[in-house]
C-alpha positions, 0 to 999 in steps of 0.5 A: 390771068388768074380769076379770084372769084374762082378762089374758095374763101377759105384756100388751104394748101393752094398752089398758086405758084407764079400765077398773075394776080397783077392788079386784081382784087382778092381782099377777105381771103384765108390762105394756110400752107398756100404757094404763091411763090413768084406770083405777080402780085403787083398792084393786087388787093390782098387787104384784110386777109389771113395768110397762115404759114404761106409761101410769098418766096420771090413774089412781086408784091410791088404797089400791093394793099396789104392793109389789115392782113396777117402773116403769120406761122412762118410765112416765107417772103425770101427775095419778095419785092414788096417796094411800095406796097401799102403795110398799114396795119399788117401783122409779120409774126414770125415771118421770114423776110430775109432779102425782101425789098421793102424800099419805098414801103410805108413801114412806119404803119406796120403793126407788129414784126414779132419774131420776124426775121428781115436779115439782109433786107433792102430798106431805104434810109428812113427804115429804122426810124419809122420801124424804130420809132416811138419804141417801146410803144410803136411797132411790135419788135418782140423777137425781130431780127433787123436788116443789119442782124440787130436783134430787138428782143422786147418791144411790144408795148402797145398803146 
């Protein structure tokens, strides 16, 4: 298991592929162009982080705490397992969530899915009602592709 205390506050280009971060607290760090593909991040605390152009393809994020985290500039979540993840106040800007499993995640508390691609993402029955609630004043969905392929072009009227 990796020791997050050994990771610097800012970690550009870090290769953490396949590492076991199960139940580890890693919050308040910045990862730029870093690789977490296939990493075990179950129940990890990843709150208050900046993840820019970060690869989380195939990562296991079940039950992870991602509160107040920014995933921007094409972060890759293809095939990632986010079931039951805490997505309160998360920003997915230009994130690739194709094929990600979002069942049971609190998607209604996401701040933005701006430019996100969710084609083929696994979602539960309440996904559309939660994500589309209070539009255009709820979750920012500007240029977002939903799991069913529908594209929302203009929906970012924050309260």
